[in-house]
Structure formats: C-alpha cells, structure tokens
N, C-alpha and C positions, 0 to 999 in steps of 0.2 A: 135518375143519378142524384144523390145525395148534395145538399152545399159542400160538407166535406169532401168529396170526391171531386168535384168542381176545384176546389182551393187548390187541393194536393196535385191537381192539371196544372192550374194556374201557377204555381209554385214552380213548377217541373219547364214549363216553359220561361220563366225568370230566370232560373238557373242555367238554363239551353241559352238564353239572351245573351248571358253575360258570360259564359263559355266561348260563344260563337266572337263576341265582340271584345272584351277584355283578351280572349286566346291569342290573338293574333297580336295586341301591343305589348301583349308579355312578351310574346317571340320575339317582335321588333327590336323592345329593349334588350334582349338577350343578345340580338344579332350585332348592336354595339360593341359588344368587347368580341365576336366571332368573326363579323365582316368585314366591317369598317378599318380602313390601311389606314386613316389622316383625319384629322378634325374636321375636314369638311367634308367626308361620307361619313362622320356621325351626327352632323347637323342634319345632314340630308335624312336620314332614319329619322334622325330625332321630329322632325319637321313633318316626313308622313305621317305620325300622328298627331302631332301636335294639336291640331283641331277637335281632335274628336275622343282622347283617353279620359277626359276628365268625365266628358257625355258615357261615354262606355261603364264605366262605375258607376252611374244611378243605376245600373240594373242589380249589382250587389245589395247597393241600398233599397232599392224595394224589394229584392228575394229575400234578405234578413228583416224588412218591418211588415211585410206579408206572414212569415213564417213565425212572427213572436203574435200578430192577431190572429193568425186563423187558428195555428197549433200553439198553443203558449206552453205545455206542458215539450213539448217537441224542442222547441226554441231555450226553455230552462235547460234544458239537460244535456242538449247539442253544445252550448255556451257554458257550461259550466265542464262539462267533462271535457271540452275540445279547447278549455282557457288558452293551456301555453301555444299550440299551433297556430291557434285563431289570433291571439295576442301577437306572435310572431308576422300574421300576416297582415294584420291591422299597422304594425309598426313599420312593415313594407311599405305596405303603400301610402303613408303619411311622406316619408320619406321622398317615397318615389317622386309623388307631386314635387313636393317639395323640390327636389332636384331637377325635374322639365323648369320650373319657375327659374330659378335661380343658378343655375348654369352659367347663363350666360351675363350673369351681372356684372360680373368682374372679367377683366382681359387677360390676368394673369392664366398662365398656361397648369402651376399646380392645380389651383379651382377648379377649374373647368374638368381637369381630368380627373380632379377626386368627383366628383358630380356623377361623370359619365362613369366611372367605378359603381357609385351607390345606384345608377339608372339599372346598370348589367347584373349585381345582385337582387335589387329590392323587385328584379321582374323575374330573376330563376328562383327566387325559392317560394312566393308566395305560387306559380307554376307547379312545381315540386308539390308542396303542400295542401292544395286544395283537392289533388287528385290522392292525397294521404288519406285526405279529411272523407272524401267523398267513400275511398275503397271500405274504409270501416265503418260506416251507415250503411251501406251493403251489405257489407258480410256480416255486420251485426260486431254489438262490444257488451261488456262486464255490466248490464243495466239489473238492480234487484227489483224486488217486487215492488218497490216505493216507486219506482220509476227514476228512480237516480245512478248515472254512473259509478262504478265502485272498482273500477280500475287503476291502471296510472299510467305514465305516459311512453313506458316499455310496450305496454298490449297496443298501443298505437302504432305503434312502430312491427307490427309483423308482417311476413313475405308478401301477402296480396296487396297490404293498404301500400309497402315502399314500391310495387311494382306498377301498382295507379299511381304513383306519383310518379315515375319513371315513363308511363303513359303521357301522363298529361303535358309534363316538361318539355318529353322531343315533340307530340304533336303541334303546341302551341306553338313551338319553335318551327317547325316545317309547316303551320300555319303562316307565321310573319315572314320567313320566306318569299311563301307566294304572294303574301303583300305586296312586301316591297318589289318584288318582280313587275305585280300588277301597278305598282307609283312610281317606278325609277325608271331614270334613262342611263343610256349608258352602261359604262364598264361594272358599274356597281348592280344591276340588272341583271347583266349577264352572270356575272358570279353570287346573287344571291339562286336565278336556278340553278347553277350543276349544285350549289350546297343544298337546294329543297331536295333536290335527287338522293343526295347522300343520307339526307336528315332522315325523307321519306320513307326509304328503307329500313332505317334502325327502327322509326315509329313502327311500322307495316308490323314486325316481327314480334316488335314489346306487345303491341295490341292484339296480335290474333292471341298473344297469350293468354293477355287479359280478359279478352271478353270470350275467349273457350272455356277459361275458369269461373267468372261469372257464370257463364250459362249452364253448365256443369253441375252446377254450387243452387242454385235458384230460378234457372230459367224456365219458361215456356215456351210457349208455339209463338205469341205475339214478341215475345225478347227474342229470338231465335229470328224472324225474322229484321228488326230490328238493325241487330249483328250484322245479319247478309249485306244490310243497307248501308251500313256503316265500312264494312270490308269491300266492299265494291265501289263505294265512295271516293277509299282512301288509292287504291290501287288505278281506276280513274284519274284522278288528282296526279299521279304521280304520271300517269301517261297523257295529261293533259301538260306537265312542268315539263318534259321532255320534248313537248313539241311546240315548246314555244306561247304555250295559251293563255297565259297568266289569268284573266279572266272565268276561265274554265277551271282551274286549276284551282282558287282562290274558293269560288262557290263548290268545287267539290271536296276542298278540304275542310268548308262549312259545313257542307251535308256530313261529312264524317263525323265532328265535334256532338250535330244536333242528333245525330241516328246511337252513336255511341253514349248520349246522356241518358236520351230517351230509353235505351236496353236498360240501365243503371234503374233507371225510375217504375219502367215495368218491372223489372224484377225485385224492388223495394215493393212496392205495391202489393197488400192494403198497410202494411207496416212506414212505418216512416223511420223507427229507428230500432232495429229487430235486438234482442238482448240474445246474445252467445252464454246466457248462465240456464235460462228456463226460455222456451217461448212462450207461455203463461205471461211472461213480463214484458213483453216486449210492447214498444210504442205503436199504436195503431194510429187510420184517419177517424175513427171512430175514440179512443178512449185521451186522445191528445189536441181532439179541437176545440174550440171555443164554442159558444152557444149558438143555435140556430139563428138570432136576431142578431149578432154580433156578426156573423157570416154575411148575412142578407144586403147589411149596412156596407158591410166592407163591398160586394159584390156591383151594387149601385154604383159606391165611389170608384173604382175600377174600371166600369164599365164608362162612364165620363172622362176619368183622365188619361185611361191609357191611349185611347187614340190621338190625343193630343200631340202625347210624348213621343208613339210612334214617326207621326207625321213633323215636330218639328227635329227629330234626330234623322231622318228619312233626307230632308231638307238639306241638314250641316252635311250628310257625306257627298249630298248633291253639289253643292256649292264648291266645294274641297275635295273634287273631282279626279283633278289633272294631276298628269305626272310631274315630279320635280328631279334635278339633278343637281352635280357641282356646279353649274355653270350660272343656275339659280342662287347661290350663296354669296353674299357679297366678301371682297377679299381681306376686307377689317372685320370678319367674324369669322370665319375658316381660318382659325389658326388661336 
C-alpha cells in the first residue's frame, strides 16, 4: 500500500472519530431545545458534554490539518468550492463554544435563554451541513480540468446532498438521545429513551434510502458490507434503546456512524473528490497528494502523537463517566 493510500485511510479514520464523538454532542445540543423542560434540565444536558465537547473538536482540526498536509489539492478545491457552508460551520462552532462558556456567567434569565438558543442552532446547523458537504464529496461536484470547483452554492443543494444532511442531522440526534440516556438519571433519562425510539425510526428510514442510493451509484462489494453493518447496527441500537440497555444502544449507534462513514469513503476511493463534469478531471489519492517525503515525515509524527492523544481522551471519558441528574444542579444556578 502506497503512503497516499495510507493517509487516505487515516483521514477517513479521523473523520469517523469526529462524527462519532462530535455527533453525540451535536445531538445533546439539539436536545437542549427538544428534550429539556426547564433550566435545570438544560444544565444537566450541557453538563453531560461539558468536560468533553472541546476535546471532540480536536478530531476536526486533525482531519483538516491532515487533509491540508497530505492532499493539498483536495484541501484547496474543497475549501474554496465549499467556502460558504464551511464558513457557516466554522462560525457555528465558534459561537457554540462561546455559548457553553458564557451561558452561566450571568444570572439573568434572558441572558441564559439566548445562549441556550445559540447552543441549539449552532448544534443543529453543522449537524445538517456536514451531511450536505460529504454528500457532495461522494456524489461528485463540478470540477474542471484545472481541478477547480466551477459550480455555485445552488449546485451543492442537490437532492442527494440534502438527504445526506437530513441523515446526519437525525443520526446525530439519535446518537445524542442514547448518550443522554446513558449519562443521566431520573425523568430526563426516561424521556430521552422514548425520544430515541421516535428519532431512531425516522433516522432508519432516511439512512436506508441514502445508503442504498449511495450503493447503487458508486458501491461495490466492500461498501455493501459496510452498508449492511450500518443498517444492522442501527436496528440493533433501536432494540437496545427500547430494552433500556443504554450502553449497548450508544455503542451500536456509534457503530452505525462508523460503518456509514466507512461506506462513504469506500465508495469514494481512489477518488478524493470526483468531478461530475468529466471523470478524468477528478481529484484522486494520486494527483492530489503531497510528495512521498512529506508523507513519510507525517507518518512518523502521527505514529508518535496519535497514541498519546487517544490515551488522554480515553482517560477524560473515564474520569467523567458517572451519571448526573437535576439533583446534582445547585438551586442557585438551575434557574
């Protein structure tokens, strides 16, 4: 296997990790507007991801940085062609981080309510736009012979990409509901379980249509196996959620995300960004990659740093593994 193939796989792993981890905290952010009934419950939801949300975003930085270094042509075409949606995602992530930190800085109800509204929308919008972006990457966009994107914003809002956005939105919300069920106690835990079943059924329908569409367009035997794993894991997650097995439900919803993202990258390879104008103008792992020397240096750095990051993040989740409920929220900050 050539180094550019290795780095394609590593970038796929980084995006998978990002969607697995950021997926549930996007879901929790959305649930602050759907599940929480009062200020104390909103605080409980925010506290479930409070120690980890910023660490989850490290995976996005790593994926973006690895793409820039390993496949500069891919990075340049992607970030110039998808400039507006990616800028909107970036703005949402900035505002979202500020909202988490500033929400409890003042006691006024209007102040806290406004930041809570910001958390909801800045979780929902990226959850949708990431699906739109990856839908376009897999389906193909207007790239000319100079490897430049020549379409417009309207071209990105095609039916396949919009369906992809709805899938990531509902899947991340479902992932968030089972995470809340795993991390909370009391009435909010029971309501999260009930909501997970309703959201999960909608997710299953949308995801099945999207994955079958993807398989028919670009799939092969390997992507078919990944699709089967994703569908089976989602069904099993619903069964586990219904049975009140939150740990299994969360693991299986995570497996759904892992298998679905794997399917997308399997259908994409050896392209990194297909051209819908001419197949010969597509960006591939070969014509979009850095020099072999650059890839060798990156491989050594990644081999040293990655285990350290994984150990630290795993330790963080272990330290903050306990459930919380409204009785853990002090009366003076619950309102």
